[in-house]
Every structure is written in C-alpha cells, then in structure tokens.
C-alpha positions, 0 to 999 in steps of 0.5 A, a space after each residue: 871354379 869361382 870367377 871374380 868377373 869377366 872381361 870379354 873373352 877373359 875369365 878373371 879368377 880371384 887367384 889371378 887378382 892376387 897374382 897380379 897384386 904380388 907381381 905389382 909389388 915385386 916390380 915396384 921393388 925392382 923399380 925402386 932399387 933401380 931408380 936413378 940408374 940407366 938400367 931402369 930404362 932397359 927394364 921399362 922397355 923390356 916390360 913394355 915389350 913383354 906386355 905387347 907379347 902377352 896381348 898378341 898371344 892372347 889375340 892368337 896372332 901366332 906369327 907375331 907372337 912367335 917372333 916376339 917370343 924368340 926375341 924375348 928369349 934372346 932379350 933375357 939372356 942379353 939382359 943377364 949378360 949386360 946387367 950381371 953386376 946390377 943383378 948381383 947387387 939387386 939380389 944382395 939388396 933384396 936379401 937385406 931389405 925384404 923385411 926391413 922397414 923400407 922393404 917389401 912389407 912397407 909396400 904391402 902396407 899401403 895404409 901406412 902414412 908416407 914420410 914427407 920429403 925433406 928439402 936439401 939445405 945446400 948452404 953448409 955444402 957451399 961453405 964446406 966446399 969453399 973451405 975444402 977448396 981453399 985447403 986443396 982437399 979433394 972431395 966428391 959429393 953426389 946429389 940425387 933428386 929422386 933416388 937414394 942410389 942404394 946400389 952405390 950407397 951400399 958400397 960405402 958406409 951408411 951415415 944417414 945424417 943431416 948436412 953440416 959444414 963440420 961433418 963434410 969437412 971432417 969426412 973429407 979430411 985427409 986423415 979421415 977413414 971416410 975421405 976416399 970415395 964419394 958421399 951421396 946426398 938425398 932429401 937433405 941428408 948425407 946417406 952414405 960416405 966412402 961410396 964407390 962410383 963407376 969410372 968413365 971409360 972414355 978415351 978422349 978425356 983431358 990428361 988433367 982429369 984424375 980419378 975423381 973427375 973420371 968417377 964423377 963423369 961415370 956417375 953422371 953417365 950412369 945416373 941422373 945425378 949432379 956431382 960436385 968435384 973438388 980437385 986435390 991438386 988445384 982446389 978447383 970446384 967442378 960439376 958433372 952432369 949428363 956426361 959433361 963436366 964444367 970446371 973451375 966454377 965459383 961458389 955462387 955458380 955452384 950454389 945456383 946450379 945445385 939449386 937448379 938441379 934439386 928443384 928441376 921438375 922430372 921430365 916426362 917421357 914425351 919431353 925426354 924424347 923431344 930433348 933426345 931428338 934435339 940433341 941428336 939433331 944438333 
C-alpha cells in the first residue's frame, strides 16, 4: 500500500487526502447554504464536538470516547428533529445547485476568479420608503450583509435586479402580484421578492404589531439581518434586528442605521462571546 506521508502514529494515504478534500467541499457547501441562519452555529458546534471525538478515539481514551460517542448518537437524532425543516430545504437546494454555476463545481474550480462584492446603494431604498410611507403602502425589506439567504429567497420569486426606486414601489404596489411577503437585498441587488419569513412566536408582543412586524421580528431572531418595515395602517417606518424592533423612525435615521449595518464588521468568535456575556450580565 502506497502512503503519502506519516504523521506520528498516523499513516496518511493518497485516498485519505482525496477523502478529506471531498468532505471539505461538502462541508463548505453546507456552510454556504446555512450561512446567515441560527442553524450554522449548531452545525459548527456539532462539527467541533465530532472533531474532539475523533481525536479522543485516536488517542485510545476509551472511557471519554464512549461518552462522546453516545452523545454524538443522541445529538444526531436531536438535530434531525429540531432542524427537520432546514434539512428538507437543504436537500431541495442541494438538488438544484449541485451542478449550477454557483454550486459544487464552482467550489472545486478554485482557480476561478471570485466576483467582487458590490456595495449597496440605499438612496433608492430611502426614497422608495418615503413614497410608500406617504401612501400607507405596506412593505417588508430584508437587508443581508453576508449571505444571500437561499432558504428564504427560494420561498419567493427570484429577481436578481439592481435596486431602484421605481422597482421597489412597483413591487409593493397593492395591485402587484409580488407585494405580499418580503424582498431580500444583498450585495446591491434585490435577490428575490414575495419571500416567506419566519414569524416570531413571542406571546408578549404589543397588540399593534401585525404580521409584517411579527415576520420581521422572527427573521431578526433567526438570522443576522436588518429588516425595514413600513406599516400599511399608519405608514410608520420601523427597523428590526437581533430580536428588537425600533418603531416610528424618520428617513435620516433609517439611512444611518442601514448604512451602519451594511458596513459593520462581522464579529469574531471571541468578540461575540464577550458581547453575549455582557448581555447576560445586564
């Protein structure tokens, strides 16, 4: 048997290297599909635990390996039960994107030049929001900084168009077939319209919050996004993020907060843990 090299007590074969590369591509695809949702944190935690289990088993620590092995078995069943909807969506998306330009083949072709990320021009968004607010036209706009939110984009109609005031006003026109649901904005484009968002299940929400506010709040709880809500009853503009809604905001404040969100640096794990500790302490 031909070995590539040897690390300590491990004999690495060429087939092992190919195996690792294929698993890496698969895990990257899973991460890309789940990126932006709360499920990705569970996935990373599960993979970390599985890596520890492999190291413990390779070191022949039988007692600890047995405990972790039992936990891994229960953890898989729990993950299937908790994330049954996400698994179903993942399989559907995987079937559609496997051999597309943005699918697995693109990940394998590492020499392919990556496209530059486009900045988001929010001026048309603000102008459209003021027009919609003045006419009491309801609207729901989801801004995503890092992810295209494929799970939610595929629940609506794909558009992939540059942002313009006329397009936004046309989408949310009461007689438009696309006005129900939300639009998703990422990298300077409207990715999809008529998207279905998760609805918050909180029981202590104010009575004036309708389905748009509940959907925006649910989206902010499940993903790292910023959602702009325009009330159909009052015309008030609100923003939802991290499970909180700030209502009755003026257009300059809307612009400031959207710009702040889009240009915010993604927190590192240590910073995020410190932030969570501060929130718990408060």
